[in-house]
PDB file of N, CA, C and O in Angstrom:
ATOM      1  N   MET A   1      89.023  61.698  14.690  1.00  0.00           N
ATOM      2  CA  MET A   1      87.833  60.875  14.647  1.00  0.00           C
ATOM      3  C   MET A   1      88.245  59.415  14.515  1.00  0.00           C
ATOM      4  O   MET A   1      88.844  59.015  13.517  1.00  0.00           O
ATOM      5  N   ILE A   2      87.919  58.631  15.524  1.00  0.00           N
ATOM      6  CA  ILE A   2      88.248  57.215  15.494  1.00  0.00           C
ATOM      7  C   ILE A   2      86.949  56.421  15.466  1.00  0.00           C
ATOM      8  O   ILE A   2      86.085  56.578  16.329  1.00  0.00           O
ATOM      9  N   ILE A   3      86.835  55.576  14.466  1.00  0.00           N
ATOM     10  CA  ILE A   3      85.691  54.671  14.351  1.00  0.00           C
ATOM     11  C   ILE A   3      86.200  53.285  14.718  1.00  0.00           C
ATOM     12  O   ILE A   3      87.193  52.810  14.167  1.00  0.00           O
ATOM     13  N   LYS A   4      85.513  52.647  15.651  1.00  0.00           N
ATOM     14  CA  LYS A   4      85.948  51.339  16.137  1.00  0.00           C
ATOM     15  C   LYS A   4      85.460  50.242  15.186  1.00  0.00           C
ATOM     16  O   LYS A   4      84.260  50.036  15.007  1.00  0.00           O
ATOM     17  N   VAL A   5      86.436  49.542  14.579  1.00  0.00           N
ATOM     18  CA  VAL A   5      86.127  48.476  13.624  1.00  0.00           C
ATOM     19  C   VAL A   5      86.861  47.205  14.031  1.00  0.00           C
ATOM     20  O   VAL A   5      88.062  47.224  14.301  1.00  0.00           O
ATOM     21  N   LYS A   6      86.123  46.107  14.072  1.00  0.00           N
ATOM     22  CA  LYS A   6      86.709  44.781  14.282  1.00  0.00           C
ATOM     23  C   LYS A   6      86.344  43.934  13.072  1.00  0.00           C
ATOM     24  O   LYS A   6      85.237  44.031  12.543  1.00  0.00           O
ATOM     25  N   ILE A   7      87.287  43.103  12.640  1.00  0.00           N
ATOM     26  CA  ILE A   7      86.994  42.183  11.542  1.00  0.00           C
ATOM     27  C   ILE A   7      87.462  40.790  11.939  1.00  0.00           C
ATOM     28  O   ILE A   7      88.609  40.589  12.340  1.00  0.00           O
ATOM     29  N   TYR A   8      86.551  39.839  11.819  1.00  0.00           N
ATOM     30  CA  TYR A   8      86.825  38.440  12.141  1.00  0.00           C
ATOM     31  C   TYR A   8      87.085  37.732  10.815  1.00  0.00           C
ATOM     32  O   TYR A   8      86.262  37.782   9.901  1.00  0.00           O
ATOM     33  N   THR A   9      88.240  37.072  10.721  1.00  0.00           N
ATOM     34  CA  THR A   9      88.705  36.529   9.449  1.00  0.00           C
ATOM     35  C   THR A   9      89.268  35.117   9.598  1.00  0.00           C
ATOM     36  O   THR A   9      89.415  34.590  10.700  1.00  0.00           O
ATOM     37  N   ILE A  10      89.575  34.528   8.439  1.00  0.00           N
ATOM     38  CA  ILE A  10      90.448  33.356   8.348  1.00  0.00           C
ATOM     39  C   ILE A  10      91.441  33.655   7.223  1.00  0.00           C
ATOM     40  O   ILE A  10      91.127  34.439   6.327  1.00  0.00           O
ATOM     41  N   PRO A  11      92.618  33.054   7.248  1.00  0.00           N
ATOM     42  CA  PRO A  11      93.657  33.405   6.264  1.00  0.00           C
ATOM     43  C   PRO A  11      93.287  33.151   4.807  1.00  0.00           C
ATOM     44  O   PRO A  11      93.788  33.852   3.928  1.00  0.00           O
ATOM     45  N   THR A  12      92.441  32.185   4.523  1.00  0.00           N
ATOM     46  CA  THR A  12      92.147  31.813   3.137  1.00  0.00           C
ATOM     47  C   THR A  12      90.926  32.530   2.546  1.00  0.00           C
ATOM     48  O   THR A  12      90.521  32.233   1.422  1.00  0.00           O
ATOM     49  N   CYS A  13      90.350  33.449   3.278  1.00  0.00           N
ATOM     50  CA  CYS A  13      89.102  34.105   2.874  1.00  0.00           C
ATOM     51  C   CYS A  13      89.369  35.290   1.939  1.00  0.00           C
ATOM     52  O   CYS A  13      89.988  36.279   2.331  1.00  0.00           O
ATOM     53  N   VAL A  14      88.890  35.169   0.699  1.00  0.00           N
ATOM     54  CA  VAL A  14      89.062  36.227  -0.292  1.00  0.00           C
ATOM     55  C   VAL A  14      88.306  37.492   0.120  1.00  0.00           C
ATOM     56  O   VAL A  14      88.824  38.598  -0.034  1.00  0.00           O
ATOM     57  N   TYR A  15      87.098  37.340   0.635  1.00  0.00           N
ATOM     58  CA  TYR A  15      86.300  38.500   1.031  1.00  0.00           C
ATOM     59  C   TYR A  15      86.891  39.203   2.250  1.00  0.00           C
ATOM     60  O   TYR A  15      86.741  40.415   2.405  1.00  0.00           O
ATOM     61  N   CYS A  16      87.557  38.449   3.108  1.00  0.00           N
ATOM     62  CA  CYS A  16      88.258  39.053   4.248  1.00  0.00           C
ATOM     63  C   CYS A  16      89.363  39.968   3.734  1.00  0.00           C
ATOM     64  O   CYS A  16      89.527  41.089   4.217  1.00  0.00           O
ATOM     65  N   LYS A  17      90.117  39.484   2.754  1.00  0.00           N
ATOM     66  CA  LYS A  17      91.192  40.289   2.170  1.00  0.00           C
ATOM     67  C   LYS A  17      90.624  41.530   1.488  1.00  0.00           C
ATOM     68  O   LYS A  17      91.193  42.615   1.603  1.00  0.00           O
ATOM     69  N   MET A  18      89.516  41.379   0.786  1.00  0.00           N
ATOM     70  CA  MET A  18      88.886  42.526   0.130  1.00  0.00           C
ATOM     71  C   MET A  18      88.472  43.576   1.165  1.00  0.00           C
ATOM     72  O   MET A  18      88.663  44.773   0.954  1.00  0.00           O
ATOM     73  N   ALA A  19      87.912  43.124   2.268  1.00  0.00           N
ATOM     74  CA  ALA A  19      87.486  44.051   3.320  1.00  0.00           C
ATOM     75  C   ALA A  19      88.692  44.773   3.930  1.00  0.00           C
ATOM     76  O   ALA A  19      88.656  45.986   4.134  1.00  0.00           O
ATOM     77  N   LYS A  20      89.750  44.029   4.217  1.00  0.00           N
ATOM     78  CA  LYS A  20      90.946  44.651   4.795  1.00  0.00           C
ATOM     79  C   LYS A  20      91.585  45.632   3.812  1.00  0.00           C
ATOM     80  O   LYS A  20      92.052  46.697   4.215  1.00  0.00           O
ATOM     81  N   ASP A  21      91.610  45.284   2.547  1.00  0.00           N
ATOM     82  CA  ASP A  21      92.133  46.199   1.525  1.00  0.00           C
ATOM     83  C   ASP A  21      91.281  47.467   1.450  1.00  0.00           C
ATOM     84  O   ASP A  21      91.811  48.571   1.325  1.00  0.00           O
ATOM     85  N   PHE A  22      89.977  47.307   1.525  1.00  0.00           N
ATOM     86  CA  PHE A  22      89.068  48.455   1.511  1.00  0.00           C
ATOM     87  C   PHE A  22      89.356  49.378   2.689  1.00  0.00           C
ATOM     88  O   PHE A  22      89.459  50.592   2.516  1.00  0.00           O
ATOM     89  N   PHE A  23      89.486  48.809   3.885  1.00  0.00           N
ATOM     90  CA  PHE A  23      89.759  49.630   5.069  1.00  0.00           C
ATOM     91  C   PHE A  23      91.111  50.331   4.945  1.00  0.00           C
ATOM     92  O   PHE A  23      91.233  51.505   5.293  1.00  0.00           O
ATOM     93  N   ALA A  24      92.111  49.630   4.459  1.00  0.00           N
ATOM     94  CA  ALA A  24      93.440  50.233   4.292  1.00  0.00           C
ATOM     95  C   ALA A  24      93.384  51.378   3.286  1.00  0.00           C
ATOM     96  O   ALA A  24      93.935  52.450   3.537  1.00  0.00           O
ATOM     97  N   LYS A  25      92.727  51.160   2.156  1.00  0.00           N
ATOM     98  CA  LYS A  25      92.621  52.181   1.113  1.00  0.00           C
ATOM     99  C   LYS A  25      91.915  53.436   1.632  1.00  0.00           C
ATOM    100  O   LYS A  25      92.246  54.554   1.238  1.00  0.00           O
ATOM    101  N   ASN A  26      90.943  53.236   2.518  1.00  0.00           N
ATOM    102  CA  ASN A  26      90.168  54.343   3.064  1.00  0.00           C
ATOM    103  C   ASN A  26      90.687  54.834   4.416  1.00  0.00           C
ATOM    104  O   ASN A  26      90.036  55.627   5.096  1.00  0.00           O
ATOM    105  N   GLU A  27      91.870  54.347   4.788  1.00  0.00           N
ATOM    106  CA  GLU A  27      92.538  54.749   6.030  1.00  0.00           C
ATOM    107  C   GLU A  27      91.659  54.566   7.256  1.00  0.00           C
ATOM    108  O   GLU A  27      91.599  55.426   8.135  1.00  0.00           O
ATOM    109  N   ILE A  28      90.980  53.430   7.297  1.00  0.00           N
ATOM    110  CA  ILE A  28      90.154  53.055   8.439  1.00  0.00           C
ATOM    111  C   ILE A  28      90.940  52.032   9.244  1.00  0.00           C
ATOM    112  O   ILE A  28      91.261  50.953   8.747  1.00  0.00           O
ATOM    113  N   GLU A  29      91.247  52.372  10.479  1.00  0.00           N
ATOM    114  CA  GLU A  29      91.959  51.421  11.337  1.00  0.00           C
ATOM    115  C   GLU A  29      90.992  50.344  11.805  1.00  0.00           C
ATOM    116  O   GLU A  29      89.809  50.605  12.024  1.00  0.00           O
ATOM    117  N   TYR A  30      91.511  49.134  11.955  1.00  0.00           N
ATOM    118  CA  TYR A  30      90.673  48.030  12.400  1.00  0.00           C
ATOM    119  C   TYR A  30      91.497  47.050  13.221  1.00  0.00           C
ATOM    120  O   TYR A  30      92.722  46.991  13.119  1.00  0.00           O
ATOM    121  N   GLU A  31      90.786  46.286  14.033  1.00  0.00           N
ATOM    122  CA  GLU A  31      91.392  45.186  14.767  1.00  0.00           C
ATOM    123  C   GLU A  31      90.979  43.908  14.047  1.00  0.00           C
ATOM    124  O   GLU A  31      89.799  43.701  13.761  1.00  0.00           O
ATOM    125  N   GLU A  32      91.950  43.059  13.760  1.00  0.00           N
ATOM    126  CA  GLU A  32      91.663  41.802  13.062  1.00  0.00           C
ATOM    127  C   GLU A  32      91.786  40.630  14.022  1.00  0.00           C
ATOM    128  O   GLU A  32      92.712  40.565  14.830  1.00  0.00           O
ATOM    129  N   TYR A  33      90.845  39.715  13.921  1.00  0.00           N
ATOM    130  CA  TYR A  33      90.850  38.502  14.732  1.00  0.00           C
ATOM    131  C   TYR A  33      90.773  37.299  13.800  1.00  0.00           C
ATOM    132  O   TYR A  33      89.803  37.143  13.058  1.00  0.00           O
ATOM    133  N   ASP A  34      91.791  36.456  13.838  1.00  0.00           N
ATOM    134  CA  ASP A  34      91.829  35.228  13.032  1.00  0.00           C
ATOM    135  C   ASP A  34      91.104  34.138  13.808  1.00  0.00           C
ATOM    136  O   ASP A  34      91.658  33.558  14.742  1.00  0.00           O
ATOM    137  N   VAL A  35      89.872  33.863  13.419  1.00  0.00           N
ATOM    138  CA  VAL A  35      89.048  32.917  14.170  1.00  0.00           C
ATOM    139  C   VAL A  35      89.459  31.462  13.942  1.00  0.00           C
ATOM    140  O   VAL A  35      88.944  30.563  14.607  1.00  0.00           O
ATOM    141  N   SER A  36      90.376  31.227  13.011  1.00  0.00           N
ATOM    142  CA  SER A  36      90.884  29.861  12.838  1.00  0.00           C
ATOM    143  C   SER A  36      91.897  29.526  13.932  1.00  0.00           C
ATOM    144  O   SER A  36      92.186  28.354  14.173  1.00  0.00           O
ATOM    145  N   LYS A  37      92.434  30.544  14.589  1.00  0.00           N
ATOM    146  CA  LYS A  37      93.431  30.344  15.646  1.00  0.00           C
ATOM    147  C   LYS A  37      92.966  30.822  17.011  1.00  0.00           C
ATOM    148  O   LYS A  37      93.480  30.370  18.034  1.00  0.00           O
ATOM    149  N   ASP A  38      92.009  31.723  17.038  1.00  0.00           N
ATOM    150  CA  ASP A  38      91.579  32.367  18.284  1.00  0.00           C
ATOM    151  C   ASP A  38      90.155  31.919  18.619  1.00  0.00           C
ATOM    152  O   ASP A  38      89.185  32.456  18.086  1.00  0.00           O
ATOM    153  N   LYS A  39      90.044  30.934  19.503  1.00  0.00           N
ATOM    154  CA  LYS A  39      88.731  30.353  19.829  1.00  0.00           C
ATOM    155  C   LYS A  39      87.840  31.343  20.577  1.00  0.00           C
ATOM    156  O   LYS A  39      86.618  31.311  20.429  1.00  0.00           O
ATOM    157  N   LYS A  40      88.441  32.215  21.376  1.00  0.00           N
ATOM    158  CA  LYS A  40      87.662  33.240  22.075  1.00  0.00           C
ATOM    159  C   LYS A  40      87.043  34.202  21.060  1.00  0.00           C
ATOM    160  O   LYS A  40      85.874  34.570  21.181  1.00  0.00           O
ATOM    161  N   ALA A  41      87.824  34.605  20.065  1.00  0.00           N
ATOM    162  CA  ALA A  41      87.307  35.490  19.014  1.00  0.00           C
ATOM    163  C   ALA A  41      86.222  34.783  18.200  1.00  0.00           C
ATOM    164  O   ALA A  41      85.235  35.407  17.810  1.00  0.00           O
ATOM    165  N   LEU A  42      86.398  33.489  17.944  1.00  0.00           N
ATOM    166  CA  LEU A  42      85.384  32.720  17.226  1.00  0.00           C
ATOM    167  C   LEU A  42      84.058  32.746  17.990  1.00  0.00           C
ATOM    168  O   LEU A  42      83.002  32.989  17.405  1.00  0.00           O
ATOM    169  N   ALA A  43      84.119  32.497  19.287  1.00  0.00           N
ATOM    170  CA  ALA A  43      82.903  32.507  20.108  1.00  0.00           C
ATOM    171  C   ALA A  43      82.256  33.898  20.106  1.00  0.00           C
ATOM    172  O   ALA A  43      81.033  34.018  20.035  1.00  0.00           O
ATOM    173  N   GLU A  44      83.075  34.937  20.182  1.00  0.00           N
ATOM    174  CA  GLU A  44      82.577  36.318  20.148  1.00  0.00           C
ATOM    175  C   GLU A  44      81.900  36.606  18.799  1.00  0.00           C
ATOM    176  O   GLU A  44      80.834  37.220  18.750  1.00  0.00           O
ATOM    177  N   MET A  45      82.529  36.159  17.715  1.00  0.00           N
ATOM    178  CA  MET A  45      81.987  36.368  16.378  1.00  0.00           C
ATOM    179  C   MET A  45      80.615  35.696  16.236  1.00  0.00           C
ATOM    180  O   MET A  45      79.668  36.306  15.741  1.00  0.00           O
ATOM    181  N   VAL A  46      80.520  34.454  16.668  1.00  0.00           N
ATOM    182  CA  VAL A  46      79.260  33.707  16.559  1.00  0.00           C
ATOM    183  C   VAL A  46      78.180  34.351  17.429  1.00  0.00           C
ATOM    184  O   VAL A  46      77.018  34.418  17.028  1.00  0.00           O
ATOM    185  N   GLU A  47      78.561  34.823  18.613  1.00  0.00           N
ATOM    186  CA  GLU A  47      77.597  35.488  19.491  1.00  0.00           C
ATOM    187  C   GLU A  47      77.050  36.762  18.832  1.00  0.00           C
ATOM    188  O   GLU A  47      75.857  37.053  18.930  1.00  0.00           O
ATOM    189  N   LYS A  48      77.926  37.514  18.165  1.00  0.00           N
ATOM    190  CA  LYS A  48      77.506  38.764  17.525  1.00  0.00           C
ATOM    191  C   LYS A  48      76.692  38.529  16.262  1.00  0.00           C
ATOM    192  O   LYS A  48      75.711  39.230  16.015  1.00  0.00           O
ATOM    193  N   SER A  49      77.095  37.542  15.459  1.00  0.00           N
ATOM    194  CA  SER A  49      76.518  37.385  14.120  1.00  0.00           C
ATOM    195  C   SER A  49      75.566  36.204  13.983  1.00  0.00           C
ATOM    196  O   SER A  49      74.770  36.150  13.045  1.00  0.00           O
ATOM    197  N   HIS A  50      75.644  35.262  14.912  1.00  0.00           N
ATOM    198  CA  HIS A  50      74.870  34.013  14.826  1.00  0.00           C
ATOM    199  C   HIS A  50      75.233  33.244  13.559  1.00  0.00           C
ATOM    200  O   HIS A  50      74.413  32.506  13.013  1.00  0.00           O
ATOM    201  N   GLN A  51      76.472  33.426  13.097  1.00  0.00           N
ATOM    202  CA  GLN A  51      76.959  32.813  11.861  1.00  0.00           C
ATOM    203  C   GLN A  51      78.353  32.232  12.074  1.00  0.00           C
ATOM    204  O   GLN A  51      79.067  32.617  12.999  1.00  0.00           O
ATOM    205  N   MET A  52      78.726  31.300  11.200  1.00  0.00           N
ATOM    206  CA  MET A  52      80.094  30.784  11.165  1.00  0.00           C
ATOM    207  C   MET A  52      80.831  31.308   9.933  1.00  0.00           C
ATOM    208  O   MET A  52      81.998  30.976   9.724  1.00  0.00           O
ATOM    209  N   SER A  53      80.167  32.114   9.125  1.00  0.00           N
ATOM    210  CA  SER A  53      80.762  32.659   7.902  1.00  0.00           C
ATOM    211  C   SER A  53      81.674  33.832   8.235  1.00  0.00           C
ATOM    212  O   SER A  53      81.451  34.556   9.205  1.00  0.00           O
ATOM    213  N   VAL A  54      82.704  34.005   7.413  1.00  0.00           N
ATOM    214  CA  VAL A  54      83.584  35.164   7.542  1.00  0.00           C
ATOM    215  C   VAL A  54      83.619  35.893   6.207  1.00  0.00           C
ATOM    216  O   VAL A  54      83.333  35.280   5.179  1.00  0.00           O
ATOM    217  N   PRO A  55      83.953  37.153   6.185  1.00  0.00           N
ATOM    218  CA  PRO A  55      84.263  37.956   7.354  1.00  0.00           C
ATOM    219  C   PRO A  55      82.995  38.385   8.097  1.00  0.00           C
ATOM    220  O   PRO A  55      81.914  38.506   7.520  1.00  0.00           O
ATOM    221  N   VAL A  56      83.173  38.605   9.379  1.00  0.00           N
ATOM    222  CA  VAL A  56      82.173  39.319  10.167  1.00  0.00           C
ATOM    223  C   VAL A  56      82.840  40.629  10.539  1.00  0.00           C
ATOM    224  O   VAL A  56      83.939  40.650  11.093  1.00  0.00           O
ATOM    225  N   ILE A  57      82.161  41.715  10.226  1.00  0.00           N
ATOM    226  CA  ILE A  57      82.708  43.052  10.455  1.00  0.00           C
ATOM    227  C   ILE A  57      81.809  43.770  11.454  1.00  0.00           C
ATOM    228  O   ILE A  57      80.594  43.863  11.276  1.00  0.00           O
ATOM    229  N   ASP A  58      82.436  44.268  12.499  1.00  0.00           N
ATOM    230  CA  ASP A  58      81.740  44.989  13.558  1.00  0.00           C
ATOM    231  C   ASP A  58      82.201  46.446  13.488  1.00  0.00           C
ATOM    232  O   ASP A  58      83.346  46.760  13.816  1.00  0.00           O
ATOM    233  N   ILE A  59      81.302  47.327  13.060  1.00  0.00           N
ATOM    234  CA  ILE A  59      81.606  48.752  12.985  1.00  0.00           C
ATOM    235  C   ILE A  59      80.734  49.449  14.021  1.00  0.00           C
ATOM    236  O   ILE A  59      79.527  49.606  13.836  1.00  0.00           O
ATOM    237  N   GLU A  60      81.368  49.863  15.112  1.00  0.00           N
ATOM    238  CA  GLU A  60      80.647  50.542  16.192  1.00  0.00           C
ATOM    239  C   GLU A  60      79.404  49.743  16.602  1.00  0.00           C
ATOM    240  O   GLU A  60      78.323  50.305  16.780  1.00  0.00           O
ATOM    241  N   ASN A  61      79.575  48.428  16.748  1.00  0.00           N
ATOM    242  CA  ASN A  61      78.527  47.495  17.173  1.00  0.00           C
ATOM    243  C   ASN A  61      77.441  47.243  16.134  1.00  0.00           C
ATOM    244  O   ASN A  61      76.412  46.648  16.455  1.00  0.00           O
ATOM    245  N   GLU A  62      77.646  47.680  14.911  1.00  0.00           N
ATOM    246  CA  GLU A  62      76.762  47.284  13.806  1.00  0.00           C
ATOM    247  C   GLU A  62      77.457  46.138  13.077  1.00  0.00           C
ATOM    248  O   GLU A  62      78.604  46.275  12.650  1.00  0.00           O
ATOM    249  N   ILE A  63      76.765  45.012  12.934  1.00  0.00           N
ATOM    250  CA  ILE A  63      77.379  43.784  12.447  1.00  0.00           C
ATOM    251  C   ILE A  63      77.048  43.556  10.971  1.00  0.00           C
ATOM    252  O   ILE A  63      75.901  43.675  10.541  1.00  0.00           O
ATOM    253  N   PHE A  64      78.102  43.224  10.208  1.00  0.00           N
ATOM    254  CA  PHE A  64      77.978  42.854   8.805  1.00  0.00           C
ATOM    255  C   PHE A  64      78.557  41.461   8.624  1.00  0.00           C
ATOM    256  O   PHE A  64      79.681  41.195   9.050  1.00  0.00           O
ATOM    257  N   VAL A  65      77.806  40.580   8.000  1.00  0.00           N
ATOM    258  CA  VAL A  65      78.311  39.252   7.671  1.00  0.00           C
ATOM    259  C   VAL A  65      78.632  39.281   6.181  1.00  0.00           C
ATOM    260  O   VAL A  65      77.753  39.494   5.345  1.00  0.00           O
ATOM    261  N   GLY A  66      79.891  39.065   5.867  1.00  0.00           N
ATOM    262  CA  GLY A  66      80.340  39.188   4.493  1.00  0.00           C
ATOM    263  C   GLY A  66      80.823  40.605   4.243  1.00  0.00           C
ATOM    264  O   GLY A  66      80.747  41.467   5.119  1.00  0.00           O
ATOM    265  N   PHE A  67      81.321  40.834   3.038  1.00  0.00           N
ATOM    266  CA  PHE A  67      81.822  42.149   2.678  1.00  0.00           C
ATOM    267  C   PHE A  67      80.883  42.792   1.673  1.00  0.00           C
ATOM    268  O   PHE A  67      80.940  42.508   0.476  1.00  0.00           O
ATOM    269  N   ASN A  68      80.023  43.658   2.174  1.00  0.00           N
ATOM    270  CA  ASN A  68      79.098  44.410   1.332  1.00  0.00           C
ATOM    271  C   ASN A  68      79.585  45.858   1.324  1.00  0.00           C
ATOM    272  O   ASN A  68      79.238  46.656   2.195  1.00  0.00           O
ATOM    273  N   ARG A  69      80.382  46.167   0.334  1.00  0.00           N
ATOM    274  CA  ARG A  69      81.049  47.478   0.261  1.00  0.00           C
ATOM    275  C   ARG A  69      80.067  48.643   0.399  1.00  0.00           C
ATOM    276  O   ARG A  69      80.322  49.571   1.167  1.00  0.00           O
ATOM    277  N   SER A  70      78.955  48.611  -0.330  1.00  0.00           N
ATOM    278  CA  SER A  70      78.043  49.763  -0.321  1.00  0.00           C
ATOM    279  C   SER A  70      77.424  49.978   1.064  1.00  0.00           C
ATOM    280  O   SER A  70      77.324  51.118   1.516  1.00  0.00           O
ATOM    281  N   ASP A  71      77.011  48.918   1.735  1.00  0.00           N
ATOM    282  CA  ASP A  71      76.442  49.057   3.078  1.00  0.00           C
ATOM    283  C   ASP A  71      77.485  49.572   4.064  1.00  0.00           C
ATOM    284  O   ASP A  71      77.182  50.411   4.912  1.00  0.00           O
ATOM    285  N   ILE A  72      78.701  49.073   3.952  1.00  0.00           N
ATOM    286  CA  ILE A  72      79.775  49.504   4.846  1.00  0.00           C
ATOM    287  C   ILE A  72      80.115  50.967   4.593  1.00  0.00           C
ATOM    288  O   ILE A  72      80.328  51.723   5.541  1.00  0.00           O
ATOM    289  N   GLU A  73      80.168  51.376   3.331  1.00  0.00           N
ATOM    290  CA  GLU A  73      80.434  52.779   3.004  1.00  0.00           C
ATOM    291  C   GLU A  73      79.363  53.694   3.588  1.00  0.00           C
ATOM    292  O   GLU A  73      79.679  54.764   4.108  1.00  0.00           O
ATOM    293  N   LYS A  74      78.097  53.283   3.505  1.00  0.00           N
ATOM    294  CA  LYS A  74      77.003  54.089   4.059  1.00  0.00           C
ATOM    295  C   LYS A  74      77.172  54.291   5.555  1.00  0.00           C
ATOM    296  O   LYS A  74      77.052  55.412   6.050  1.00  0.00           O
ATOM    297  N   VAL A  75      77.448  53.221   6.273  1.00  0.00           N
ATOM    298  CA  VAL A  75      77.598  53.306   7.726  1.00  0.00           C
ATOM    299  C   VAL A  75      78.805  54.170   8.095  1.00  0.00           C
ATOM    300  O   VAL A  75      78.724  54.987   9.013  1.00  0.00           O
ATOM    301  N   LEU A  76      79.911  53.997   7.392  1.00  0.00           N
ATOM    302  CA  LEU A  76      81.093  54.809   7.679  1.00  0.00           C
ATOM    303  C   LEU A  76      80.819  56.281   7.426  1.00  0.00           C
ATOM    304  O   LEU A  76      81.255  57.133   8.200  1.00  0.00           O
ATOM    305  N   ARG A  77      80.095  56.596   6.342  1.00  0.00           N
ATOM    306  CA  ARG A  77      79.763  57.982   6.025  1.00  0.00           C
ATOM    307  C   ARG A  77      78.910  58.597   7.140  1.00  0.00           C
ATOM    308  O   ARG A  77      79.157  59.724   7.568  1.00  0.00           O
ATOM    309  N   ILE A  78      77.914  57.852   7.600  1.00  0.00           N
ATOM    310  CA  ILE A  78      77.036  58.330   8.683  1.00  0.00           C
ATOM    311  C   ILE A  78      77.843  58.549   9.956  1.00  0.00           C
ATOM    312  O   ILE A  78      77.686  59.573  10.620  1.00  0.00           O
ATOM    313  N   LEU A  79      78.701  57.600  10.301  1.00  0.00           N
ATOM    314  CA  LEU A  79      79.489  57.729  11.521  1.00  0.00           C
ATOM    315  C   LEU A  79      80.452  58.906  11.445  1.00  0.00           C
ATOM    316  O   LEU A  79      80.644  59.613  12.434  1.00  0.00           O
ATOM    317  N   LYS A  80      81.052  59.121  10.293  1.00  0.00           N
ATOM    318  CA  LYS A  80      81.982  60.246  10.134  1.00  0.00           C
ATOM    319  C   LYS A  80      81.246  61.574  10.307  1.00  0.00           C
ATOM    320  O   LYS A  80      81.808  62.521  10.857  1.00  0.00           O
ATOM    321  N   GLN A  81      80.003  61.654   9.847  1.00  0.00           N
ATOM    322  CA  GLN A  81      79.231  62.876   9.983  1.00  0.00           C
ATOM    323  C   GLN A  81      78.881  63.149  11.448  1.00  0.00           C
ATOM    324  O   GLN A  81      78.795  64.305  11.864  1.00  0.00           O
ATOM    325  N   LYS A  82      78.679  62.085  12.223  1.00  0.00           N
ATOM    326  CA  LYS A  82      78.303  62.228  13.640  1.00  0.00           C
ATOM    327  C   LYS A  82      79.490  62.660  14.495  1.00  0.00           C
ATOM    328  O   LYS A  82      79.315  63.327  15.515  1.00  0.00           O
ATOM    329  N   LYS A  83      80.693  62.280  14.080  1.00  0.00           N
ATOM    330  CA  LYS A  83      81.864  62.519  14.938  1.00  0.00           C
ATOM    331  C   LYS A  83      82.530  63.818  14.664  1.00  0.00           C
ATOM    332  O   LYS A  83      83.525  64.149  15.309  1.00  0.00           O
TER     333      LYS A  83
END
């Protein structure tokens, strides 16, 4: 079961690190995009979220701005049940 996760980050973001640690602890693979260096990823992030805040987390095309552990856990649980 593979759940597609993208996370848009910057190196100094504490919440970005918390999100990545959460995914690692729960063995969720993700693709990381550093929007401070990748202008294409920045444009993609803004198009998806309409925000400049990080992290932006895209889980199977469901967008989260910031790291809200409980909401992310709910979505992951639902997706795991479907797959």
